[in-house]
C-alpha positions as CSV (number, residue, x, y, z in Angstrom):
1,M,16.4,-18.4,4.0
2,L,18.8,-16.3,1.8
3,W,17.4,-13.9,-0.7
4,F,18.8,-11.4,-3.2
5,E,17.7,-7.9,-2.9
6,I,18.0,-6.3,-6.4
7,T,17.7,-2.5,-6.4
8,A,17.4,-0.1,-9.3
9,H,18.2,3.5,-9.0
10,V,15.6,5.1,-11.2
11,P,15.0,8.7,-12.3
12,P,11.4,9.7,-11.3
13,A,10.1,9.8,-14.8
14,L,11.1,6.1,-15.5
15,V,9.8,4.5,-12.2
16,D,6.3,3.2,-13.7
17,A,8.1,1.6,-16.7
18,V,10.9,0.1,-14.7
19,A,8.8,-1.2,-12.0
20,A,6.5,-2.9,-14.7
21,V,9.6,-4.6,-16.3
22,M,10.9,-5.7,-12.8
23,R,7.4,-6.8,-11.6
24,D,7.2,-9.2,-14.7
25,V,10.3,-11.0,-13.5
26,A,9.9,-11.1,-9.8
27,P,7.4,-13.5,-8.4
28,G,7.0,-11.5,-5.2
29,G,6.3,-8.1,-6.8
30,V,8.2,-4.9,-6.3
31,T,8.7,-2.2,-3.8
32,V,9.0,1.5,-4.5
33,E,11.0,3.6,-2.2
34,E,11.0,7.2,-2.6
35,P,13.7,9.6,-1.2
36,V,12.4,10.9,2.0
37,D,13.3,13.1,5.1
38,I,12.2,11.5,8.5
39,L,10.2,14.3,10.4
40,G,10.5,12.7,13.8
41,P,8.7,10.0,15.9
42,E,5.0,9.7,15.0
43,K,5.4,12.5,12.4
44,G,6.0,10.4,9.3
45,F,8.2,11.7,6.5
46,R,8.5,14.2,3.6
47,V,9.3,13.2,0.0
48,R,12.3,14.8,-1.7
49,E,11.3,15.5,-5.2
50,N,13.5,15.1,-8.4
51,E,15.8,12.5,-6.8
52,P,16.4,9.1,-7.9
53,V,13.6,6.4,-6.6
54,L,14.7,2.9,-5.4
55,V,12.8,0.1,-7.1
56,R,13.4,-3.2,-5.5
57,V,12.7,-6.9,-6.1
58,Y,13.6,-9.9,-4.0
59,L,14.7,-13.0,-5.5
60,P,15.5,-16.4,-3.9
61,A,19.1,-17.5,-3.7
62,S,18.7,-20.6,-5.6
63,E,18.7,-22.0,-9.2
64,L,15.4,-20.2,-9.9
65,G,16.7,-17.2,-8.5
66,A,19.8,-17.2,-10.8
67,V,17.6,-17.7,-13.8
68,L,15.2,-14.9,-12.7
69,T,18.1,-12.6,-12.1
70,E,19.6,-13.0,-15.6
71,D,16.0,-12.5,-17.0
72,L,16.0,-9.3,-15.0
73,R,19.4,-8.3,-16.2
74,R,18.6,-8.8,-19.9
75,A,15.2,-6.9,-19.5
76,M,16.7,-3.9,-17.8
77,E,19.2,-3.5,-20.9
78,A,16.3,-1.2,-22.3
79,F,17.1,1.2,-19.6
80,P,20.9,1.8,-19.9
81,Q,20.7,4.8,-17.5
82,V,19.3,2.6,-14.7
83,E,21.9,1.1,-12.3
84,L,21.1,-2.3,-10.9
85,I,22.9,-3.3,-7.3
86,A,22.4,-6.7,-5.7
87,K,22.9,-7.7,-2.1
88,P,22.2,-10.8,-0.1
89,L,19.6,-10.7,2.6
90,Y,18.2,-12.8,5.1
91,E,14.6,-13.0,5.8
92,Q,13.3,-10.7,8.6
93,D,10.0,-9.1,9.7
94,W,9.1,-7.1,6.7
95,A,5.7,-6.3,8.2
96,V,7.1,-3.9,10.9
97,S,10.4,-2.7,9.6
98,W,8.8,0.4,7.9
99,R,6.6,1.5,10.8
100,E,9.1,4.4,11.9
101,F,8.1,6.3,8.7
102,F,4.4,6.0,9.4
103,G,2.7,8.7,11.6
104,V,-0.8,10.0,12.3
105,V,-2.4,11.5,9.2
106,D,-4.5,14.4,9.6
107,H,-5.7,16.1,6.4
108,G,-7.8,18.7,8.1
109,G,-11.0,17.0,7.6
110,R,-13.4,14.7,9.8
111,T,-11.4,11.5,9.2
112,L,-8.1,10.9,11.0
113,I,-5.8,8.1,10.3
114,V,-4.0,6.7,13.3
115,P,-1.5,3.7,13.0
116,S,-2.6,0.9,15.4
117,W,0.7,1.0,17.3
118,I,0.5,4.7,18.2
119,D,-1.5,6.3,21.2
120,H,-3.1,9.5,19.8
121,E,-5.8,11.7,21.2
122,P,-8.2,12.9,18.4
123,R,-10.4,15.9,18.3
124,P,-13.9,15.3,19.6
125,D,-15.2,15.9,16.1
126,Q,-13.0,13.4,14.3
127,L,-13.6,10.0,13.1
128,V,-10.6,7.8,13.9
129,I,-9.4,5.1,11.5
130,R,-7.1,2.6,13.2
131,L,-4.8,1.4,10.5
132,D,-2.0,-1.2,10.0
133,P,-1.5,-1.2,6.4
134,G,1.1,-3.9,6.4
135,Q,2.3,-4.6,2.8
136,A,-0.7,-3.0,1.2
137,F,-1.1,0.5,-0.3
138,G,-3.1,3.1,1.6
139,T,-1.1,4.6,4.6
140,G,-2.9,8.0,4.1
141,H,0.5,9.8,3.4
142,H,-0.1,9.7,-0.3
143,E,-1.9,12.6,-1.8
144,T,-4.4,10.5,-3.7
145,T,-5.7,8.8,-0.4
146,R,-6.0,12.1,1.4
147,L,-8.0,13.6,-1.7
148,C,-10.2,10.5,-1.7
149,L,-10.9,10.9,2.0
150,A,-12.0,14.5,1.4
151,A,-14.2,13.4,-1.6
152,L,-15.8,10.8,0.7
153,E,-16.4,13.4,3.4
154,E,-18.2,15.5,0.9
155,H,-20.2,13.0,-0.9
156,V,-21.1,10.0,1.2
157,T,-24.8,10.1,2.5
158,P,-26.4,7.8,5.1
159,G,-27.1,4.5,3.6
160,M,-25.2,4.9,0.5
161,E,-23.6,1.9,-1.3
162,V,-20.0,2.4,-2.2
163,L,-17.5,0.7,-4.6
164,D,-13.8,0.8,-3.5
165,V,-11.8,-0.4,-6.4
166,G,-8.1,-1.1,-5.4
167,T,-9.0,-1.1,-1.6
168,G,-5.3,-1.8,-0.5
169,S,-5.4,-1.4,3.2
170,G,-9.1,-0.9,3.2
171,V,-8.7,2.8,4.5
172,L,-11.3,4.2,2.2
173,A,-13.8,1.5,2.8
174,I,-13.4,2.0,6.5
175,A,-13.8,5.8,6.0
176,A,-17.0,5.4,4.0
177,V,-18.7,3.3,6.6
178,L,-17.7,5.5,9.4
179,L,-19.2,8.5,7.4
180,G,-22.3,6.6,7.1
181,A,-22.3,4.4,4.1
182,G,-24.7,1.3,4.4
183,H,-22.5,-1.1,2.5
184,V,-19.1,-1.0,0.7
185,H,-17.9,-3.4,-2.1
186,A,-14.1,-3.5,-1.6
187,I,-11.9,-5.2,-4.3
188,D,-8.2,-5.6,-4.9
189,I,-6.1,-7.7,-7.4
190,D,-3.6,-8.4,-4.6
191,P,-4.8,-11.2,-2.1
192,I,-2.4,-9.8,0.6
193,A,-4.2,-6.5,0.2
194,T,-7.5,-8.3,0.9
195,E,-6.2,-9.9,3.8
196,V,-4.9,-6.6,5.2
197,A,-8.2,-4.8,4.4
198,T,-10.1,-7.5,6.2
199,A,-8.1,-7.3,9.3
200,N,-8.4,-3.4,9.3
201,C,-12.1,-3.5,8.8
202,E,-12.4,-5.8,11.7
203,T,-10.3,-3.6,14.0
204,N,-12.5,-0.7,13.1
205,G,-15.7,-2.6,13.6
206,V,-16.9,-1.9,10.0
207,L,-16.4,-5.6,8.7
208,P,-20.2,-6.5,8.6
209,K,-20.8,-3.6,6.3
210,V,-17.8,-4.3,3.9
211,A,-17.6,-7.0,1.3
212,I,-14.0,-7.7,0.4
213,R,-13.0,-9.5,-2.7
214,A,-9.8,-10.5,-4.5
215,G,-9.5,-10.1,-8.1
216,C,-11.0,-8.1,-10.9
217,W,-14.5,-6.6,-10.4
218,A,-15.9,-8.3,-13.6
219,R,-14.9,-11.7,-12.2
220,T,-15.8,-11.1,-8.6
221,T,-19.2,-9.6,-8.5
222,A,-20.8,-13.1,-7.9
223,T,-18.2,-14.5,-5.4
224,N,-17.2,-13.1,-2.1
225,T,-13.9,-14.2,-1.1
226,G,-13.7,-12.2,2.1
227,S,-16.4,-10.9,4.6
């Protein structure tokens, strides 16, 4: 199937605003690609600051796609400094094309994130999280995830009940259980994320202690759509 890849070159200060506009138009959501330097095999990447960020959407090459493209063009008139570039694109395996950028994440604590396709020998005192984030947020490379891991290591006690809002890949839910939590409630508004989180929890053997829900917390406290 043929798609159009629409890319906006966005100043860092406008990324959130532009992504929100593009998300309203594109049925498949947006991707945000920061400028990076590749550090080498299994070493991940380093973000280059103060350079334009690429915000992308993918629209079908159809009558609907043409309408959505025009809607997007009009919406982006609010950002005259942002350039839009479109190119045709055939479907490919999106789930694995980014793997070259994702390496082992060792934040210096007890937990270690190891991509499921990499062989890595941890230290004897490390708790290993085997992770395949797919299209969900939570690879461990972002500072927010690393800070949350450090906070979990400091505050989780045996048997504790934990709430993971915006679970993404499920990395924090997995970490909480490995650190001794008795049960984790994990929620995310993205159903793809809940599928990814479920698979990762199963891979790490923690699924019996994690209840994964799609939607908002207020709407999902009574209904468990995962395991």
